[in-house]
N, CA, C and O atoms as a Tinker XYZ file with bonds, in Angstrom:
   368  protein
     1  N     24.764000  -41.618000    0.846000    73     2
     2  CA    23.330000  -41.501000    0.805000    64     1     3
     3  C     22.832000  -41.990000   -0.552000    63     2     4     5
     4  O     23.382000  -41.622000   -1.590000    81     3
     5  N     21.792000  -42.818000   -0.541000    73     3     6
     6  CA    21.243000  -43.360000   -1.778000    64     5     7
     7  C     20.403000  -42.309000   -2.489000    63     6     8     9
     8  O     19.624000  -41.591000   -1.861000    81     7
     9  N     20.565000  -42.229000   -3.777000    73     7    10
    10  CA    19.857000  -41.243000   -4.580000    64     9    11
    11  C     18.459000  -41.747000   -4.922000    63    10    12    13
    12  O     18.293000  -42.907000   -5.300000    81    11
    13  N     17.455000  -40.884000   -4.793000    73    11    14
    14  CA    16.072000  -41.236000   -5.095000    64    13    15
    15  C     15.879000  -41.299000   -6.601000    63    14    16    17
    16  O     16.238000  -40.353000   -7.302000    81    15
    17  N     15.316000  -42.401000   -7.124000    73    15    18
    18  CA    15.068000  -42.545000   -8.556000    64    17    19
    19  C     13.677000  -42.041000   -8.899000    63    18    20    21
    20  O     12.738000  -42.183000   -8.116000    81    19
    21  N     13.560000  -41.450000  -10.083000    73    19    22
    22  CA    12.267000  -40.979000  -10.553000    64    21    23
    23  C     11.419000  -42.182000  -10.944000    63    22    24    25
    24  O     11.918000  -43.128000  -11.553000    81    23
    25  N     10.151000  -42.145000  -10.596000    73    23    26
    26  CA     9.230000  -43.220000  -10.932000    64    25    27
    27  C      8.957000  -43.225000  -12.431000    63    26    28    29
    28  O      9.004000  -42.177000  -13.075000    81    27
    29  N      8.673000  -44.393000  -12.985000    73    27    30
    30  CA     8.365000  -44.531000  -14.402000    64    29    31
    31  C      6.943000  -44.035000  -14.656000    63    30    32    33
    32  O      6.022000  -44.391000  -13.921000    81    31
    33  N      6.760000  -43.218000  -15.691000    73    31    34
    34  CA     5.432000  -42.739000  -16.075000    64    33    35
    35  C      4.772000  -43.816000  -16.934000    63    34    36    37
    36  O      5.206000  -44.073000  -18.057000    81    35
    37  N      3.727000  -44.442000  -16.404000    73    35    38
    38  CA     3.053000  -45.535000  -17.106000    64    37    39
    39  C      1.946000  -45.001000  -18.002000    63    38    40    41
    40  O      1.203000  -44.097000  -17.618000    81    39
    41  N      1.840000  -45.573000  -19.208000    73    39    42
    42  CA     0.757000  -45.215000  -20.122000    64    41    43
    43  C     -0.529000  -45.812000  -19.574000    63    42    44    45
    44  O     -0.613000  -47.013000  -19.316000    81    43
    45  N     -1.523000  -44.962000  -19.400000    73    43    46
    46  CA    -2.763000  -45.404000  -18.778000    64    45    47
    47  C     -3.920000  -44.548000  -19.279000    63    46    48    49
    48  O     -3.730000  -43.391000  -19.656000    81    47
    49  N     -5.119000  -45.124000  -19.281000    73    47    50
    50  CA    -6.316000  -44.381000  -19.675000    64    49    51
    51  C     -6.837000  -43.584000  -18.478000    63    50    52    53
    52  O     -6.623000  -43.958000  -17.325000    81    51
    53  N     -7.516000  -42.495000  -18.769000    73    51    54
    54  CA    -8.056000  -41.642000  -17.711000    64    53    55
    55  C     -9.093000  -42.399000  -16.885000    63    54    56    57
    56  O     -9.151000  -42.217000  -15.669000    81    55
    57  N     -9.902000  -43.231000  -17.504000    73    55    58
    58  CA   -10.918000  -43.986000  -16.763000    64    57    59
    59  C    -10.279000  -44.925000  -15.743000    63    58    60    61
    60  O    -10.845000  -45.145000  -14.671000    81    59
    61  N     -9.115000  -45.479000  -16.059000    73    59    62
    62  CA    -8.420000  -46.338000  -15.097000    64    61    63
    63  C     -7.929000  -45.533000  -13.897000    63    62    64    65
    64  O     -7.923000  -46.033000  -12.772000    81    63
    65  N     -7.517000  -44.288000  -14.136000    73    63    66
    66  CA    -7.110000  -43.419000  -13.028000    64    65    67
    67  C     -8.294000  -43.085000  -12.129000    63    66    68    69
    68  O     -8.191000  -43.132000  -10.903000    81    67
    69  N     -9.414000  -42.749000  -12.751000    73    67    70
    70  CA   -10.598000  -42.363000  -11.985000    64    69    71
    71  C    -11.140000  -43.538000  -11.179000    63    70    72    73
    72  O    -11.576000  -43.358000  -10.042000    81    71
    73  N    -11.116000  -44.736000  -11.754000    73    71    74
    74  CA   -11.658000  -45.920000  -11.073000    64    73    75
    75  C    -10.688000  -46.550000  -10.084000    63    74    76    77
    76  O    -11.087000  -47.414000   -9.303000    81    75
    77  N     -9.415000  -46.135000  -10.099000    73    75    78
    78  CA    -8.425000  -46.692000   -9.183000    64    77    79
    79  C     -8.578000  -46.142000   -7.772000    63    78    80    81
    80  O     -9.293000  -45.166000   -7.544000    81    79
    81  N     -7.901000  -46.779000   -6.839000    73    79    82
    82  CA    -7.936000  -46.357000   -5.436000    64    81    83
    83  C     -6.656000  -45.586000   -5.121000    63    82    84    85
    84  O     -5.555000  -46.096000   -5.330000    81    83
    85  N     -6.798000  -44.353000   -4.616000    73    83    86
    86  CA    -5.654000  -43.505000   -4.285000    64    85    87
    87  C     -5.108000  -43.896000   -2.920000    63    86    88    89
    88  O     -5.861000  -43.996000   -1.951000    81    87
    89  N     -3.796000  -44.117000   -2.841000    73    87    90
    90  CA    -3.138000  -44.496000   -1.587000    64    89    91
    91  C     -2.114000  -43.434000   -1.248000    63    90    92    93
    92  O     -1.207000  -43.162000   -2.035000    81    91
    93  N     -2.256000  -42.829000   -0.071000    73    91    94
    94  CA    -1.343000  -41.780000    0.366000    64    93    95
    95  C     -0.296000  -42.391000    1.288000    63    94    96    97
    96  O     -0.631000  -43.028000    2.287000    81    95
    97  N      0.964000  -42.193000    0.947000    73    95    98
    98  CA     2.085000  -42.712000    1.725000    64    97    99
    99  C      2.716000  -41.576000    2.528000    63    98   100   101
   100  O      2.465000  -40.401000    2.257000    81    99
   101  N      3.515000  -41.924000    3.491000    73    99   102
   102  CA     4.194000  -40.925000    4.302000    64   101   103
   103  C      5.665000  -40.826000    3.944000    63   102   104   105
   104  O      6.225000  -41.723000    3.314000    81   103
   105  N      6.282000  -39.728000    4.351000    73   103   106
   106  CA     7.715000  -39.545000    4.113000    64   105   107
   107  C      8.032000  -39.366000    2.648000    63   106   108   109
   108  O      7.296000  -38.701000    1.919000    81   107
   109  N      9.135000  -39.965000    2.217000    73   107   110
   110  CA     9.592000  -39.828000    0.832000    64   109   111
   111  C      8.995000  -40.871000   -0.097000    63   110   112   113
   112  O      9.261000  -40.843000   -1.299000    81   111
   113  N      8.204000  -41.779000    0.423000    73   111   114
   114  CA     7.563000  -42.790000   -0.417000    64   113   115
   115  C      6.462000  -42.120000   -1.240000    63   114   116   117
   116  O      5.602000  -41.446000   -0.672000    81   115
   117  N      6.467000  -42.292000   -2.574000    73   115   118
   118  CA     5.468000  -41.596000   -3.400000    64   117   119
   119  C      4.069000  -42.178000   -3.224000    63   118   120   121
   120  O      3.901000  -43.381000   -3.026000    81   119
   121  N      3.058000  -41.290000   -3.302000    73   119   122
   122  CA     1.668000  -41.721000   -3.321000    64   121   123
   123  C      1.408000  -42.418000   -4.648000    63   122   124   125
   124  O      2.132000  -42.199000   -5.619000    81   123
   125  N      0.380000  -43.252000   -4.693000    73   123   126
   126  CA     0.093000  -43.983000   -5.932000    64   125   127
   127  C     -1.378000  -44.315000   -6.041000    63   126   128   129
   128  O     -2.133000  -44.193000   -5.076000    81   127
   129  N     -1.777000  -44.739000   -7.233000    73   127   130
   130  CA    -3.136000  -45.197000   -7.499000    64   129   131
   131  C     -3.067000  -46.676000   -7.833000    63   130   132   133
   132  O     -2.277000  -47.093000   -8.681000    81   131
   133  N     -3.896000  -47.470000   -7.163000    73   131   134
   134  CA    -3.954000  -48.906000   -7.422000    64   133   135
   135  C     -4.912000  -49.119000   -8.596000    63   134   136   137
   136  O     -6.089000  -48.769000   -8.515000    81   135
   137  N     -4.401000  -49.697000   -9.690000    73   135   138
   138  CA    -5.212000  -49.992000  -10.870000    64   137   139
   139  C     -5.074000  -51.477000  -11.191000    63   138   140   141
   140  O     -4.318000  -52.197000  -10.538000    81   139
   141  N     -5.806000  -51.922000  -12.193000    73   139   142
   142  CA    -5.686000  -53.323000  -12.603000    64   141   143
   143  C     -4.348000  -53.596000  -13.273000    63   142   144   145
   144  O     -3.982000  -54.754000  -13.475000    81   143
   145  N     -3.609000  -52.536000  -13.624000    73   143   146
   146  CA    -2.295000  -52.673000  -14.250000    64   145   147
   147  C     -1.163000  -52.546000  -13.245000    63   146   148   149
   148  O      0.007000  -52.582000  -13.626000    81   147
   149  N     -1.487000  -52.400000  -11.977000    73   147   150
   150  CA    -0.482000  -52.251000  -10.940000    64   149   151
   151  C     -0.561000  -50.876000  -10.296000    63   150   152   153
   152  O     -1.473000  -50.099000  -10.578000    81   151
   153  N      0.400000  -50.582000   -9.432000    73   151   154
   154  CA     0.453000  -49.297000   -8.751000    64   153   155
   155  C      1.060000  -48.249000   -9.679000    63   154   156   157
   156  O      2.095000  -48.489000  -10.301000    81   155
   157  N      0.413000  -47.085000   -9.772000    73   155   158
   158  CA     0.841000  -46.027000  -10.681000    64   157   159
   159  C      1.074000  -44.753000   -9.883000    63   158   160   161
   160  O      0.149000  -44.216000   -9.274000    81   159
   161  N      2.326000  -44.267000   -9.888000    73   159   162
   162  CA     2.613000  -43.015000   -9.186000    64   161   163
   163  C      2.907000  -41.876000  -10.165000    63   162   164   165
   164  O      2.845000  -40.708000   -9.783000    81   163
   165  N      3.225000  -42.201000  -11.414000    73   163   166
   166  CA     3.391000  -41.197000  -12.477000    64   165   167
   167  C      2.677000  -41.719000  -13.706000    63   166   168   169
   168  O      2.723000  -42.912000  -14.004000    81   167
   169  N      2.009000  -40.811000  -14.425000    73   167   170
   170  CA     1.205000  -41.222000  -15.570000    64   169   171
   171  C      1.702000  -40.579000  -16.861000    63   170   172   173
   172  O      2.355000  -39.536000  -16.851000    81   171
   173  N      1.376000  -41.229000  -17.958000    73   171   174
   174  CA     1.670000  -40.765000  -19.307000    64   173   175
   175  C      0.349000  -40.879000  -20.060000    63   174   176   177
   176  O     -0.053000  -41.979000  -20.438000    81   175
   177  N     -0.336000  -39.740000  -20.285000    73   175   178
   178  CA    -1.672000  -39.740000  -20.874000    64   177   179
   179  C     -1.662000  -38.923000  -22.167000    63   178   180   181
   180  O     -1.171000  -37.794000  -22.193000    81   179
   181  N     -2.201000  -39.497000  -23.225000    73   179   182
   182  CA    -2.359000  -38.816000  -24.507000    64   181   183
   183  C     -3.841000  -38.518000  -24.682000    63   182   184   185
   184  O     -4.664000  -39.433000  -24.701000    81   183
   185  N     -4.186000  -37.222000  -24.810000    73   183   186
   186  CA    -5.603000  -36.841000  -24.860000    64   185   187
   187  C     -5.780000  -35.518000  -25.595000    63   186   188   189
   188  O     -4.811000  -34.832000  -25.919000    81   187
   189  N     -7.036000  -35.179000  -25.848000    73   187   190
   190  CA    -7.394000  -33.914000  -26.480000    64   189   191
   191  C     -7.875000  -32.925000  -25.429000    63   190   192   193
   192  O     -8.529000  -33.310000  -24.460000    81   191
   193  N     -7.548000  -31.646000  -25.623000    73   191   194
   194  CA    -8.047000  -30.580000  -24.755000    64   193   195
   195  C     -9.477000  -30.277000  -25.187000    63   194   196   197
   196  O     -9.724000  -29.969000  -26.353000    81   195
   197  N    -10.426000  -30.364000  -24.240000    73   195   198
   198  CA   -11.825000  -30.109000  -24.572000    64   197   199
   199  C    -12.338000  -28.807000  -23.968000    63   198   200   201
   200  O    -13.376000  -28.303000  -24.398000    81   199
   201  N    -11.633000  -28.248000  -22.977000    73   199   202
   202  CA   -12.043000  -26.972000  -22.387000    64   201   203
   203  C    -10.866000  -26.346000  -21.664000    63   202   204   205
   204  O     -9.983000  -27.041000  -21.161000    81   203
   205  N    -10.868000  -25.013000  -21.620000    73   203   206
   206  CA    -9.862000  -24.270000  -20.860000    64   205   207
   207  C    -10.567000  -23.480000  -19.769000    63   206   208   209
   208  O    -11.656000  -22.949000  -19.987000    81   207
   209  N     -9.945000  -23.399000  -18.591000    73   207   210
   210  CA   -10.514000  -22.660000  -17.475000    64   209   211
   211  C     -9.769000  -21.348000  -17.279000    63   210   212   213
   212  O     -8.647000  -21.188000  -17.759000    81   211
   213  N    -10.388000  -20.419000  -16.578000    73   211   214
   214  CA    -9.803000  -19.100000  -16.341000    64   213   215
   215  C     -8.526000  -19.174000  -15.507000    63   214   216   217
   216  O     -7.652000  -18.320000  -15.656000    81   215
   217  N     -8.399000  -20.163000  -14.644000    73   215   218
   218  CA    -7.237000  -20.270000  -13.747000    64   217   219
   219  C     -6.014000  -20.902000  -14.420000    63   218   220   221
   220  O     -4.996000  -21.117000  -13.762000    81   219
   221  N     -6.099000  -21.201000  -15.715000    73   219   222
   222  CA    -4.971000  -21.786000  -16.438000    64   221   223
   223  C     -5.032000  -23.296000  -16.539000    63   222   224   225
   224  O     -4.238000  -23.887000  -17.272000    81   223
   225  N     -5.954000  -23.946000  -15.823000    73   223   226
   226  CA    -6.106000  -25.394000  -15.934000    64   225   227
   227  C     -6.939000  -25.704000  -17.176000    63   226   228   229
   228  O     -7.564000  -24.810000  -17.747000    81   227
   229  N     -6.946000  -26.959000  -17.589000    73   227   230
   230  CA    -7.724000  -27.353000  -18.750000    64   229   231
   231  C     -8.239000  -28.764000  -18.578000    63   230   232   233
   232  O     -7.697000  -29.551000  -17.801000    81   231
   233  N     -9.298000  -29.076000  -19.316000    73   231   234
   234  CA    -9.953000  -30.373000  -19.257000    64   233   235
   235  C     -9.507000  -31.190000  -20.459000    63   234   236   237
   236  O     -9.572000  -30.718000  -21.594000    81   235
   237  N     -9.047000  -32.436000  -20.207000    73   235   238
   238  CA    -8.625000  -33.307000  -21.301000    64   237   239
   239  C     -9.519000  -34.539000  -21.358000    63   238   240   241
   240  O    -10.097000  -34.949000  -20.352000    81   239
   241  N     -9.625000  -35.119000  -22.543000    73   239   242
   242  CA   -10.450000  -36.307000  -22.762000    64   241   243
   243  C     -9.693000  -37.251000  -23.679000    63   242   244   245
   244  O     -9.215000  -36.846000  -24.739000    81   243
   245  N     -9.583000  -38.524000  -23.268000    73   243   246
   246  CA    -8.886000  -39.520000  -24.091000    64   245   247
   247  C     -9.836000  -40.529000  -24.728000    63   246   248   249
   248  O     -9.387000  -41.523000  -25.299000    81   247
   249  N    -11.138000  -40.288000  -24.637000    73   247   250
   250  CA   -12.123000  -41.203000  -25.205000    64   249   251
   251  C    -12.713000  -42.138000  -24.168000    63   250   252   253
   252  O    -13.784000  -42.705000  -24.389000    81   251
   253  N    -12.037000  -42.311000  -23.040000    73   251   254
   254  CA   -12.560000  -43.175000  -21.983000    64   253   255
   255  C    -13.186000  -42.357000  -20.856000    63   254   256   257
   256  O    -14.121000  -42.819000  -20.203000    81   255
   257  N    -12.680000  -41.153000  -20.623000    73   255   258
   258  CA   -13.182000  -40.247000  -19.586000    64   257   259
   259  C    -12.468000  -38.911000  -19.747000    63   258   260   261
   260  O    -11.612000  -38.756000  -20.618000    81   259
   261  N    -12.821000  -37.955000  -18.907000    73   259   262
   262  CA   -12.111000  -36.682000  -18.928000    64   261   263
   263  C    -11.663000  -36.318000  -17.523000    63   262   264   265
   264  O    -12.215000  -36.796000  -16.532000    81   263
   265  N    -10.645000  -35.457000  -17.457000    73   263   266
   266  CA   -10.059000  -35.091000  -16.170000    64   265   267
   267  C     -9.465000  -33.684000  -16.294000    63   266   268   269
   268  O     -9.028000  -33.267000  -17.367000    81   267
   269  N     -9.463000  -32.976000  -15.183000    73   267   270
   270  CA    -8.905000  -31.633000  -15.142000    64   269   271
   271  C     -7.395000  -31.710000  -14.919000    63   270   272   273
   272  O     -6.928000  -32.491000  -14.090000    81   271
   273  N     -6.633000  -30.901000  -15.657000    73   271   274
   274  CA    -5.176000  -30.876000  -15.547000    64   273   275
   275  C     -4.758000  -29.488000  -15.103000    63   274   276   277
   276  O     -5.224000  -28.485000  -15.644000    81   275
   277  N     -3.870000  -29.437000  -14.107000    73   275   278
   278  CA    -3.332000  -28.157000  -13.666000    64   277   279
   279  C     -1.860000  -28.311000  -13.363000    63   278   280   281
   280  O     -1.370000  -29.410000  -13.106000    81   279
   281  N     -1.174000  -27.203000  -13.398000    73   279   282
   282  CA     0.260000  -27.186000  -13.137000    64   281   283
   283  C      0.526000  -26.318000  -11.923000    63   282   284   285
   284  O     -0.143000  -25.307000  -11.704000    81   283
   285  N      1.505000  -26.722000  -11.142000    73   283   286
   286  CA     1.868000  -25.941000   -9.966000    64   285   287
   287  C      3.072000  -25.047000  -10.258000    63   286   288   289
   288  O      3.526000  -24.307000   -9.385000    81   287
   289  N      3.582000  -25.117000  -11.474000    73   287   290
   290  CA     4.628000  -24.193000  -11.913000    64   289   291
   291  C      3.967000  -22.891000  -12.349000    63   290   292   293
   292  O      2.755000  -22.839000  -12.562000    81   291
   293  N      4.755000  -21.866000  -12.477000    73   291   294
   294  CA     4.206000  -20.594000  -12.912000    64   293   295
   295  C      4.193000  -20.457000  -14.424000    63   294   296   297
   296  O      3.906000  -19.383000  -14.952000    81   295
   297  N      4.501000  -21.536000  -15.118000    73   295   298
   298  CA     4.479000  -21.516000  -16.581000    64   297   299
   299  C      3.040000  -21.449000  -17.066000    63   298   300   301
   300  O      2.174000  -22.151000  -16.544000    81   299
   301  N      2.785000  -20.624000  -18.040000    73   299   302
   302  CA     1.454000  -20.586000  -18.632000    64   301   303
   303  C      1.481000  -21.432000  -19.907000    63   302   304   305
   304  O      2.450000  -21.402000  -20.666000    81   303
   305  N      0.432000  -22.163000  -20.123000    73   303   306
   306  CA     0.357000  -23.042000  -21.286000    64   305   307
   307  C     -0.362000  -22.324000  -22.413000    63   306   308   309
   308  O     -1.408000  -21.711000  -22.199000    81   307
   309  N      0.194000  -22.398000  -23.603000    73   307   310
   310  CA    -0.437000  -21.832000  -24.782000    64   309   311
   311  C     -1.075000  -22.980000  -25.557000    63   310   312   313
   312  O     -0.576000  -23.401000  -26.601000    81   311
   313  N     -2.195000  -23.476000  -25.020000    73   311   314
   314  CA    -2.863000  -24.643000  -25.584000    64   313   315
   315  C     -4.272000  -24.240000  -25.997000    63   314   316   317
   316  O     -4.980000  -23.570000  -25.244000    81   315
   317  N     -4.670000  -24.646000  -27.184000    73   315   318
   318  CA    -6.006000  -24.342000  -27.683000    64   317   319
   319  C     -6.907000  -25.556000  -27.503000    63   318   320   321
   320  O     -6.437000  -26.693000  -27.448000    81   319
   321  N     -8.209000  -25.299000  -27.413000    73   319   322
   322  CA    -9.191000  -26.379000  -27.363000    64   321   323
   323  C     -9.089000  -27.156000  -28.668000    63   322   324   325
   324  O     -9.043000  -26.564000  -29.746000    81   323
   325  N     -9.053000  -28.471000  -28.571000    73   323   326
   326  CA    -8.904000  -29.338000  -29.736000    64   325   327
   327  C     -7.490000  -29.827000  -29.952000    63   326   328   329
   328  O     -7.256000  -30.691000  -30.797000    81   327
   329  N     -6.530000  -29.283000  -29.193000    73   327   330
   330  CA    -5.133000  -29.701000  -29.328000    64   329   331
   331  C     -4.921000  -31.082000  -28.717000    63   330   332   333
   332  O     -5.538000  -31.433000  -27.711000    81   331
   333  N     -4.051000  -31.846000  -29.334000    73   331   334
   334  CA    -3.642000  -33.141000  -28.806000    64   333   335
   335  C     -2.453000  -32.900000  -27.877000    63   334   336   337
   336  O     -1.471000  -32.277000  -28.280000    81   335
   337  N     -2.534000  -33.394000  -26.627000    73   335   338
   338  CA    -1.474000  -33.148000  -25.647000    64   337   339
   339  C     -0.997000  -34.464000  -25.039000    63   338   340   341
   340  O     -1.757000  -35.424000  -24.914000    81   339
   341  N      0.261000  -34.481000  -24.671000    73   339   342
   342  CA     0.856000  -35.594000  -23.938000    64   341   343
   343  C      1.142000  -35.074000  -22.536000    63   342   344   345
   344  O      1.947000  -34.159000  -22.359000    81   343
   345  N      0.485000  -35.656000  -21.547000    73   343   346
   346  CA     0.623000  -35.222000  -20.163000    64   345   347
   347  C      1.422000  -36.276000  -19.400000    63   346   348   349
   348  O      1.043000  -37.447000  -19.360000    81   347
   349  N      2.518000  -35.852000  -18.804000    73   347   350
   350  CA     3.304000  -36.725000  -17.936000    64   349   351
   351  C      3.375000  -36.056000  -16.575000    63   350   352   353
   352  O      3.851000  -34.927000  -16.456000    81   351
   353  N      2.905000  -36.745000  -15.558000    73   351   354
   354  CA     2.913000  -36.145000  -14.234000    64   353   355
   355  C      2.396000  -37.082000  -13.175000    63   354   356   357
   356  O      2.131000  -38.257000  -13.432000    81   355
   357  N      2.254000  -36.541000  -11.968000    73   355   358
   358  CA     1.763000  -37.309000  -10.842000    64   357   359
   359  C      0.283000  -37.002000  -10.606000    63   358   360   361
   360  O     -0.087000  -35.836000  -10.465000    81   359
   361  N     -0.560000  -38.019000  -10.562000    73   359   362
   362  CA    -1.987000  -37.777000  -10.291000    64   361   363
   363  C     -2.207000  -37.489000   -8.811000    63   362   364   365
   364  O     -1.540000  -38.060000   -7.948000    81   363
   365  N     -3.143000  -36.606000   -8.533000    73   363   366
   366  CA    -3.491000  -36.284000   -7.148000    64   365   367
   367  C     -4.984000  -36.275000   -6.990000    63   366   368
   368  O     -5.488000  -36.025000   -5.895000    81   367
């Protein structure tokens, strides 16, 4: 059986994610966002935390746009507003 490889996390701006088209695939094929830089299924975003929400999610801004970040793990983040964060994950 062939082993599934992890997708490369591409460095991208938040505005490119927001303006891209989300494509949902079936089965084990990963979903992706079509951008001018190609198809992106994992992202690498460097941004500042601008707000924290009660549910543990937080709002980040990289200067081009802002987006809400949440985790599906039970880990709680000890992040303060104004912190610089590196987010690697799958956009949904």
